[in-house]
FIKOLZA-1660 file (N, C-alpha, C; in steps of 0.1 Angstrom, whole numbers, plus 5000, padded with zeros to 4 digits):
% residues 134
   i   px   py   pz ch aa at
   1 6188 9694 8034  A  M  N
   1 6198 9703 8034  A  M CA
   1 6194 9718 8033  A  M  C
   2 6202 9726 8038  A  P  N
   2 6198 9740 8032  A  P CA
   2 6199 9743 8020  A  P  C
   3 6190 9751 8013  A  A  N
   3 6192 9754 7999  A  A CA
   3 6202 9762 7996  A  A  C
   4 6210 9770 8002  A  L  N
   4 6223 9777 8000  A  L CA
   4 6236 9765 8001  A  L  C
   5 6235 9755 8010  A  S  N
   5 6246 9748 8009  A  S CA
   5 6243 9738 7998  A  S  C
   6 6232 9735 7993  A  L  N
   6 6229 9727 7980  A  L CA
   6 6233 9734 7967  A  L  C
   7 6231 9746 7966  A  S  N
   7 6234 9751 7955  A  S CA
   7 6251 9756 7952  A  S  C
   8 6256 9756 7964  A  R  N
   8 6269 9758 7964  A  R CA
   8 6278 9745 7958  A  R  C
   9 6274 9734 7967  A  V  N
   9 6278 9720 7962  A  V CA
   9 6275 9718 7949  A  V  C
  10 6261 9719 7945  A  G  N
  10 6260 9716 7929  A  G CA
  10 6268 9722 7922  A  G  C
  11 6270 9737 7923  A  A  N
  11 6277 9744 7912  A  A CA
  11 6291 9740 7911  A  A  C
  12 6294 9739 7923  A  R  N
  12 6311 9735 7924  A  R CA
  12 6313 9720 7916  A  R  C
  13 6303 9712 7919  A  V  N
  13 6303 9697 7911  A  V CA
  13 6303 9700 7898  A  V  C
  14 6293 9710 7891  A  V  N
  14 6293 9710 7876  A  V CA
  14 6305 9717 7871  A  V  C
  15 6311 9727 7880  A  E  N
  15 6322 9731 7874  A  E CA
  15 6335 9725 7877  A  E  C
  16 6334 9714 7883  A  S  N
  16 6349 9709 7888  A  S CA
  16 6353 9701 7875  A  S  C
  17 6368 9698 7877  A  G  N
  17 6372 9694 7866  A  G CA
  17 6369 9679 7866  A  G  C
  18 6378 9669 7857  A  A  N
  18 6376 9656 7856  A  A CA
  18 6380 9649 7874  A  A  C
  19 6372 9639 7876  A  D  N
  19 6373 9636 7891  A  D CA
  19 6374 9643 7900  A  D  C
  20 6363 9655 7898  A  G  N
  20 6362 9664 7909  A  G CA
  20 6373 9672 7913  A  G  C
  21 6381 9675 7905  A  V  N
  21 6393 9684 7907  A  V CA
  21 6386 9696 7907  A  V  C
  22 6391 9708 7917  A  G  N
  22 6386 9719 7917  A  G CA
  22 6375 9721 7932  A  G  C
  23 6371 9710 7935  A  L  N
  23 6361 9708 7947  A  L CA
  23 6368 9713 7957  A  L  C
  24 6362 9719 7966  A  P  N
  24 6366 9721 7980  A  P CA
  24 6368 9711 7986  A  P  C
  25 6381 9708 7998  A  A  N
  25 6381 9697 8004  A  A CA
  25 6369 9693 8012  A  A  C
  26 6365 9680 8012  A  G  N
  26 6353 9679 8021  A  G CA
  26 6340 9677 8016  A  G  C
  27 6339 9682 8004  A  A  N
  27 6326 9682 7995  A  A CA
  27 6320 9668 7995  A  A  C
  28 6327 9659 7989  A  W  N
  28 6323 9646 7988  A  W CA
  28 6323 9637 8000  A  W  C
  29 6331 9642 8010  A  Q  N
  29 6330 9635 8020  A  Q CA
  29 6316 9639 8029  A  Q  C
  30 6313 9651 8029  A  R  N
  30 6299 9656 8036  A  R CA
  30 6287 9648 8029  A  R  C
  31 6289 9647 8015  A  L  N
  31 6279 9638 8009  A  L CA
  31 6278 9622 8012  A  L  C
  32 6290 9618 8012  A  E  N
  32 6294 9604 8018  A  E CA
  32 6288 9601 8032  A  E  C
  33 6289 9613 8041  A  A  N
  33 6288 9611 8053  A  A CA
  33 6273 9608 8058  A  A  C
  34 6261 9612 8046  A  L  N
  34 6248 9609 8047  A  L CA
  34 6246 9595 8051  A  L  C
  35 6237 9592 8062  A  P  N
  35 6231 9577 8064  A  P CA
  35 6223 9572 8051  A  P  C
  36 6226 9562 8047  A  D  N
  36 6220 9555 8035  A  D CA
  36 6207 9550 8041  A  D  C
  37 6195 9554 8038  A  P  N
  37 6183 9547 8040  A  P CA
  37 6178 9535 8034  A  P  C
  38 6189 9530 8025  A  R  N
  38 6185 9518 8014  A  R CA
  38 6191 9506 8023  A  R  C
  39 6185 9493 8018  A  S  N
  39 6191 9480 8023  A  S CA
  39 6204 9478 8016  A  S  C
  40 6215 9473 8021  A  P  N
  40 6228 9470 8014  A  P CA
  40 6226 9462 8003  A  P  C
  41 6218 9454 8002  A  Q  N
  41 6215 9444 7991  A  Q CA
  41 6208 9452 7979  A  Q  C
  42 6215 9450 7967  A  G  N
  42 6211 9457 7955  A  G CA
  42 6212 9470 7952  A  G  C
  43 6221 9476 7959  A  R  N
  43 6226 9489 7957  A  R CA
  43 6234 9490 7945  A  R  C
  44 6232 9497 7938  A  V  N
  44 6238 9499 7924  A  V CA
  44 6245 9514 7923  A  V  C
  45 6238 9523 7929  A  Y  N
  45 6243 9538 7928  A  Y CA
  45 6247 9543 7944  A  Y  C
  46 6259 9547 7945  A  P  N
  46 6262 9553 7957  A  P CA
  46 6253 9564 7963  A  P  C
  47 6250 9564 7974  A  L  N
  47 6240 9576 7979  A  L CA
  47 6247 9592 7977  A  L  C
  48 6260 9591 7977  A  A  N
  48 6267 9604 7973  A  A CA
  48 6262 9608 7958  A  A  C
  49 6263 9598 7949  A  C  N
  49 6261 9600 7936  A  C CA
  49 6246 9605 7933  A  C  C
  50 6237 9598 7940  A  L  N
  50 6223 9602 7938  A  L CA
  50 6220 9616 7944  A  L  C
  51 6226 9621 7955  A  V  N
  51 6224 9631 7960  A  V CA
  51 6229 9644 7950  A  V  C
  52 6242 9642 7948  A  A  N
  52 6250 9648 7938  A  A CA
  52 6243 9653 7925  A  A  C
  53 6236 9641 7920  A  V  N
  53 6227 9643 7906  A  V CA
  53 6218 9651 7909  A  V  C
  54 6208 9648 7918  A  A  N
  54 6197 9657 7921  A  A CA
  54 6199 9672 7924  A  A  C
  55 6212 9673 7934  A  V  N
  55 6218 9687 7937  A  V CA
  55 6220 9695 7924  A  V  C
  56 6230 9688 7915  A  C  N
  56 6233 9697 7904  A  C CA
  56 6220 9700 7896  A  C  C
  57 6212 9688 7895  A  A  N
  57 6201 9692 7884  A  A CA
  57 6191 9703 7889  A  A  C
  58 6189 9704 7903  A  F  N
  58 6181 9712 7910  A  F CA
  58 6187 9726 7910  A  F  C
  59 6201 9728 7912  A  T  N
  59 6207 9740 7916  A  T CA
  59 6213 9744 7902  A  T  C
  60 6222 9739 7898  A  A  N
  60 6232 9744 7887  A  A CA
  60 6223 9744 7875  A  A  C
  61 6214 9734 7870  A  A  N
  61 6207 9735 7858  A  A CA
  61 6194 9739 7859  A  A  C
  62 6190 9744 7873  A  G  N
  62 6177 9752 7876  A  G CA
  62 6165 9744 7874  A  G  C
  63 6164 9732 7875  A  H  N
  63 6151 9723 7875  A  H CA
  63 6146 9724 7889  A  H  C
  64 6132 9721 7887  A  D  N
  64 6125 9724 7901  A  D CA
  64 6114 9708 7901  A  D  C
  65 6117 9699 7894  A  R  N
  65 6108 9690 7895  A  R CA
  65 6118 9677 7894  A  R  C
  66 6113 9664 7900  A  L  N
  66 6121 9652 7899  A  L CA
  66 6120 9647 7884  A  L  C
  67 6107 9649 7878  A  T  N
  67 6109 9643 7864  A  T CA
  67 6120 9655 7855  A  T  C
  68 6120 9662 7858  A  A  N
  68 6133 9671 7850  A  A CA
  68 6148 9668 7856  A  A  C
  69 6148 9663 7867  A  V  N
  69 6160 9655 7871  A  V CA
  69 6163 9646 7864  A  V  C
  70 6153 9635 7862  A  G  N
  70 6156 9623 7856  A  G CA
  70 6159 9627 7839  A  G  C
  71 6153 9635 7834  A  Q  N
  71 6157 9639 7821  A  Q CA
  71 6170 9646 7818  A  Q  C
  72 6173 9652 7830  A  W  N
  72 6187 9660 7830  A  W CA
  72 6195 9648 7832  A  W  C
  73 6196 9639 7839  A  V  N
  73 6207 9631 7842  A  V CA
  73 6208 9621 7829  A  V  C
  74 6196 9618 7822  A  K  N
  74 6197 9612 7808  A  K CA
  74 6205 9618 7798  A  K  C
  75 6205 9629 7800  A  R  N
  75 6211 9638 7789  A  R CA
  75 6228 9642 7792  A  R  C
  76 6230 9638 7805  A  A  N
  76 6243 9640 7809  A  A CA
  76 6254 9632 7801  A  A  C
  77 6264 9642 7799  A  S  N
  77 6274 9633 7793  A  S CA
  77 6282 9622 7801  A  S  C
  78 6291 9615 7794  A  Q  N
  78 6299 9604 7803  A  Q CA
  78 6308 9610 7810  A  Q  C
  79 6312 9624 7807  A  A  N
  79 6321 9631 7818  A  A CA
  79 6313 9636 7829  A  A  C
  80 6304 9640 7826  A  D  N
  80 6295 9645 7838  A  D CA
  80 6291 9633 7848  A  D  C
  81 6288 9622 7842  A  L  N
  81 6283 9611 7851  A  L CA
  81 6296 9605 7858  A  L  C
  82 6309 9606 7851  A  A  N
  82 6321 9603 7857  A  A CA
  82 6325 9612 7868  A  A  C
  83 6321 9626 7867  A  R  N
  83 6323 9637 7878  A  R CA
  83 6314 9637 7889  A  R  C
  84 6303 9631 7889  A  L  N
  84 6293 9626 7897  A  L CA
  84 6294 9613 7905  A  L  C
  85 6305 9607 7900  A  R  N
  85 6307 9594 7906  A  R CA
  85 6297 9585 7902  A  R  C
  86 6292 9583 7893  A  A  N
  86 6281 9572 7886  A  A CA
  86 6291 9561 7885  A  A  C
  87 6283 9549 7886  A  P  N
  87 6291 9535 7888  A  P CA
  87 6296 9532 7871  A  P  C
  88 6306 9529 7869  A  F  N
  88 6311 9524 7855  A  F CA
  88 6306 9510 7852  A  F  C
  89 6300 9507 7843  A  D  N
  89 6295 9495 7838  A  D CA
  89 6306 9487 7828  A  D  C
  90 6313 9479 7831  A  P  N
  90 6325 9475 7821  A  P CA
  90 6320 9466 7810  A  P  C
  91 6308 9462 7809  A  L  N
  91 6302 9451 7799  A  L CA
  91 6297 9463 7788  A  L  C
  92 6290 9474 7794  A  A  N
  92 6288 9484 7781  A  A CA
  92 6298 9494 7781  A  A  C
  93 6308 9494 7788  A  G  N
  93 6319 9505 7784  A  G CA
  93 6314 9519 7787  A  G  C
  94 6307 9520 7796  A  R  N
  94 6302 9536 7798  A  R CA
  94 6297 9535 7814  A  R  C
  95 6296 9550 7821  A  Y  N
  95 6289 9550 7832  A  Y CA
  95 6274 9550 7831  A  Y  C
  96 6268 9545 7842  A  R  N
  96 6253 9542 7842  A  R CA
  96 6247 9555 7849  A  R  C
  97 6237 9557 7841  A  A  N
  97 6228 9571 7848  A  A CA
  97 6219 9565 7856  A  A  C
  98 6215 9571 7867  A  P  N
  98 6203 9565 7874  A  P CA
  98 6190 9571 7870  A  P  C
  99 6181 9561 7873  A  D  N
  99 6165 9566 7868  A  D CA
  99 6160 9576 7875  A  D  C
 100 6150 9581 7870  A  E  N
 100 6143 9591 7879  A  E CA
 100 6136 9585 7891  A  E  C
 101 6130 9574 7888  A  K  N
 101 6124 9567 7903  A  K CA
 101 6134 9563 7915  A  K  C
 102 6148 9560 7908  A  T  N
 102 6158 9558 7918  A  T CA
 102 6159 9570 7926  A  T  C
 103 6161 9580 7921  A  I  N
 103 6164 9595 7926  A  I CA
 103 6152 9600 7936  A  I  C
 104 6142 9599 7929  A  R  N
 104 6128 9599 7937  A  R CA
 104 6126 9591 7952  A  R  C
 105 6130 9578 7950  A  V  N
 105 6128 9572 7962  A  V CA
 105 6138 9573 7972  A  V  C
 106 6151 9575 7967  A  V  N
 106 6161 9577 7979  A  V CA
 106 6160 9589 7982  A  V  C
 107 6156 9602 7977  A  L  N
 107 6152 9613 7984  A  L CA
 107 6141 9613 7991  A  L  C
 108 6131 9607 7989  A  D  N
 108 6120 9607 7998  A  D CA
 108 6123 9601 8010  A  D  C
 109 6133 9591 8010  A  R  N
 109 6136 9582 8023  A  R CA
 109 6148 9589 8030  A  R  C
 110 6154 9601 8025  A  L  N
 110 6164 9606 8032  A  L CA
 110 6160 9615 8045  A  L  C
 111 6167 9614 8055  A  D  N
 111 6165 9624 8067  A  D CA
 111 6168 9634 8066  A  D  C
 112 6158 9644 8068  A  P  N
 112 6163 9660 8065  A  P CA
 112 6174 9664 8075  A  P  C
 113 6171 9660 8089  A  R  N
 113 6182 9663 8098  A  R CA
 113 6194 9659 8096  A  R  C
 114 6194 9648 8090  A  A  N
 114 6209 9641 8088  A  A CA
 114 6217 9651 8077  A  A  C
 115 6206 9655 8066  A  G  N
 115 6212 9663 8057  A  G CA
 115 6216 9677 8060  A  G  C
 116 6211 9683 8070  A  R  N
 116 6214 9694 8076  A  R CA
 116 6226 9694 8083  A  R  C
 117 6230 9683 8090  A  G  N
 117 6240 9681 8098  A  G CA
 117 6255 9678 8088  A  G  C
 118 6251 9672 8078  A  A  N
 118 6261 9669 8067  A  A CA
 118 6266 9683 8061  A  A  C
 119 6257 9692 8059  A  A  N
 119 6259 9704 8052  A  A CA
 119 6266 9713 8060  A  A  C
 120 6265 9712 8076  A  R  N
 120 6271 9721 8086  A  R CA
 120 6283 9713 8089  A  R  C
 121 6287 9702 8085  A  S  N
 121 6299 9696 8094  A  S CA
 121 6312 9703 8089  A  S  C
 122 6312 9708 8078  A  A  N
 122 6325 9716 8075  A  A CA
 122 6324 9728 8076  A  A  C
 123 6334 9735 8084  A  P  N
 123 6331 9749 8088  A  P CA
 123 6335 9759 8077  A  P  C
 124 6329 9768 8073  A  T  N
 124 6333 9779 8062  A  T CA
 124 6342 9788 8070  A  T  C
 125 6354 9792 8060  A  P  N
 125 6362 9802 8065  A  P CA
 125 6355 9813 8070  A  P  C
 126 6363 9817 8080  A  G  N
 126 6359 9831 8088  A  G CA
 126 6345 9830 8095  A  G  C
 127 6341 9818 8098  A  R  N
 127 6330 9815 8106  A  R CA
 127 6336 9811 8118  A  R  C
 128 6328 9816 8130  A  R  N
 128 6333 9809 8145  A  R CA
 128 6329 9794 8149  A  R  C
 129 6335 9789 8152  A  V  N
 129 6332 9775 8156  A  V CA
 129 6338 9772 8169  A  V  C
 130 6330 9770 8179  A  A  N
 130 6333 9769 8194  A  A CA
 130 6342 9778 8198  A  A  C
 131 6340 9789 8197  A  G  N
 131 6347 9800 8201  A  G CA
 131 6361 9807 8195  A  G  C
 132 6363 9800 8183  A  R  N
 132 6375 9801 8175  A  R CA
 132 6370 9805 8161  A  R  C
 133 6380 9812 8154  A  R  N
 133 6377 9814 8139  A  R CA
 133 6382 9801 8132  A  R  C
 134 6373 9798 8124  A  A  N
 134 6375 9786 8114  A  A CA
 134 6384 9790 8102  A  A  C
% end
């Protein structure tokens, strides 16, 4: 994904209210549109959650290494994990934070072309799309 798109999405996710209130329409849909390179068996975290965690840690929190992303997500509050759509563990009574290795493996397997397509799928206001203004 282009860095500019990532920074905008990351900043909006971090600044959004509970359950993503305040995010532009389609922000989560674009993340959910990414093709998941993992096997359906054993998936604990949705792909959109893992990408959102990485985007927020890289852009809004200013980290530049995956180790720092892992540390950031471990320190994230339960409200932040809920906002990032982390899965809820009913036995523990809390949202689960993904491990750094999980984020690293998934980001390594993502197709960059699919990410660029997802970032461009929703037109921005004032931009020309197929001969008309969006």
